[in-house]
N, C-alpha and C positions, 0 to 999 in steps of 0.2 A: 417609294413606289406605292401607289394606292392600290388596295385589293378590290375596290369597287370598279364596276364597269357598266352598269345598266342605265344610269341616269344621264340625261343631257347635260353638256357643259356649256358655259357661256364664256366667250372671249371677251375680255374686259380692256385689253390695251389696244392702242391704235397708232403707234409710233411708226416711223419709217424703218426700213430694214437695216441690216448691218450687225455684225457680231458684237456681243457686249465686250467692252474694255479691250479691244484689239484681238478679240478671238479667244481670250482667257475667260475664267470664271468670274464674273462680277459679284460683288458682295452686297449689292443693293444699298439702300440707306434707310434712314428713319422717315423719308418722305416717299421713296419709290421702292418698288420690288420687281424683280424679274418674275412675273406672275401672269402668265398668258391666259390661264384657264381658271374658271370658277364653276363648281357644280353647286347650285343653289340649294339643292336638297338631296341627300343620300341617306338611304336606310341601312346601308351595309359597310360603311367605313369607320363608324364610331360605335362599338359594341353597346347595344341597348338604347341607343339615343339617335334621333333624327339630326343630322348634321349638315352644315355647309362645309364644303371641301375646296380648299384653295391650292392650286397647283403652282409650285415654284419651279422655275426652269434651272437647268445646269446641275451636273452631277460629276463626281470624280471617280465613278466606276463606268465601265462599258460593257454591261451584262447583255449578252446576245439575246436572251429571252424577254428583256423588259418590255412591258406593254405600253409604257409611257416614253418610248424612245424618241418620239417626235419633239419632246421638250428636254432631251438630254443636253443639247447645246443651247446657250443663251443667245438671244438676238435682241437688238435694241427695240424692236417692235413688241418685245415681252414686257417692257417697262410699264408699270402701272402705278398710279398714284395711290398711295395708302389710304388717303382720305376717301377715295372712291370705294375701296375695299370696306372701309369702316362704315360708309352709308349703307352698303349691302348687309353688313352685320346689323346695323340698327333696323333695318327693314325686314329682318327675318321673322316671320310669324309662325312658322311651323317647326323651328329648330330648337334644340336644346344644347347643342354643341357645335364646336368649330374644330376642324382638323386641317393641318397644313401638310401636304405631301409633295411629291416631286417626280423627278429630280431629287435633290438633297436639300431640305429645307435649312439645315444648320449651316449651309454656305452663305446665308444671308442673315446673320444674327440680328442686326438692328431692326430690319423690317419685321423678322419674326417676332421679336419682342414687343414691338408696337402693336402688331395684330393681336398678340396674346393679351396684352393689357386691355385692349379695347373689348375683346371677347369676354374676359373675365369681368370687366366693369359692367357688362350687360347681363351677368348672371349665367353665361354659358360654360359648359365644361370646355376645355381645351387640350388638344393633343397633336402629336406630330407622328410622322413616319420618318425613319432614318435608317441609313446603312450602317451607322455605329462608328464611323471613321473620324468623328470629331467629339471625343468624350468631353473635353474641357468646355466646349460650347453646350453640349447637353447638360453638363453640370450647372452651368449658368442659368438654363431654361428651367431647370427642375421646379423651382417655386411656383411656376405658372402652369405646370403640366398635371393633368389628370389622367392622361393616357400617353404612354410611349410604345410605339409599335417598332420593333428593331428586326431588320431582315437578318436571319442567319442563312447565309447562301448555301452552306454545305458544312462538312466537318471543319472545325475551327483550327486549321492550320494553313500556311501559305501555299502549299502544294495543291491542296484541294480548291482553295479560294481562287487561285490563278485560273483554274479551268472554267470558272463561272463568271468571274468579274471582268475578264479581259484586260487586266492590267498587271504589270510585272510586279509591283509592290501593293498587294491588297490591304496592307495595314491591319492584319489580323489581331495584333496586339492592342490596337486601339478599339476594335470592335469588341474584344474581350473585356477591356476597360469600361466601355460604354454599358455593356451588359451588367457588369458588376455594379456600377453607379445607378442604373435604373432599378435593379433588384433591391438595392438598399434604400430606395425612395419610397414615398408614400403613393406615387402614381401607379395605376394599373399598368402592367407591362405584358404586351403580346409579342411573343418571339415567333416569328413566322418564317417558314421555308417553302419556297416555290419548288415543287417536286418535279424534276425533269427526267424522264425515262432515260436510262443509259448514261446520265451524268451524275446525279446525287441521290439516286433512289435505292441504294443499297441499305440492307439491315445494318451494315457495319457503320455507315455513315449516320444513321439515325441513332444508334446505340452510342457512338462516340459523342454526338451532340448531347444526348441525354445525360451522360456521365459528366461532361464539362459543365453543363447548366446546373446540375445538382451541386456541384463543387463550388458554384458561385452563390448559392443560396436560393435557387429556384424552387426547390422542394418546399422550403418553409413558407415562402411567399404564395406559392400556388396553393398550399394547404390552407392558408388563411383567406383565399379567394382573391389574391392580389395579382396573380399572373397565369398566363396560358401559353401554350405551345400549339401553333396552328400549321398544319400541313395544308398547302394551298395547290390547287390544280394548275399546272402549267398549261396555258392556252396557246398553242402553236400559231394559230392565225393572227394573233396580236404581237407576235415577236418582232423585234427590230432587225434581226439578221436572217439572211436567207437560210443559213445552216439550221438555225433554231426553227424557222417555219416549216421546215421539211420534217420535223420530228412529230411524234404523236403525243397526246395528252395521256396522263395516267388515268386509270379507271378508279371508280369509288373503292373497289375491292382492293386495289393496289395501295391506295392511301390508307385504308383502314389496316391492312397488314402492316404497314410501317408504323402507323399510330400505336398499334398494340404492342409492338416490338420496342418502342421507346420507354426507357425506364424513368418515366415522367408522370406527374399528376397533371390533371385538367389538359389533356390533349383533344384538340379539335380538328375537324377536317373542313375545308372550304372546297366545293366542287359544284359546278353548274347544275349537276343532276340532283343535288341536295338543296339547293338554295344557298344561302350564305355560309354560315358556320354551324356545324353540328358536333356535339360531343361524340367522341368515338364510342362511348358506353351506349349511346342511343341508336347506334347503327346495327341493324340485323341483316346479316348476309346469308 
């Protein structure tokens, strides 16, 4: 899921309709990707860099709050030739980076790798958003990655994750493994939690996450400037389910309170009232 929301998106595919691969999740190929949307310029999806953002469709979670719910399911109309995407990368005049989001990008590893190689060959930094459920595919991509953004949905246990992800088996053990792999890498790691009032906004949840992340090596990497933990404003009007669309968004004050309770270094807040991301140390209430 991409944290950005303000820029326009271009639709690049033009195939006929129909669900991908019999209604299941297609894996794309080295020639095509389920990539229905491209944002040619984003200033808020890749920390410190203007970036092109490519949206892969298909996800193995069913989070009710997701702002990209329209591309949760794959459709054959989403299929886009990768050489078309490569031409867009070649024409990027104002960008320094490329990020692939979704959906879940690691569901299409061949397409993702080809785009990564092209981006790196052009001198761009490259990053992905992921929900963390495919650690071995993440490991295989790491040599190409300058940025790994991993969604931490809530406290890292199956009971809490089921509340948010909408699936019976949220694979939290795999999420934990992905976090460990990313924190041990040379890539910058941004661990992000969308804060949903009444669902995952308790001090206990944030403290639990902080203790778990520190046990995985977050503290050392963050101290060296290589990791951050970001609390993201939930935006109900963008939610995919009616239940979540009827909820409220958290205030800056609520996010700051949670951020200060987290036993972590380099904690940031993302809220529309602040712009994109602001370090909690810079917020005066």
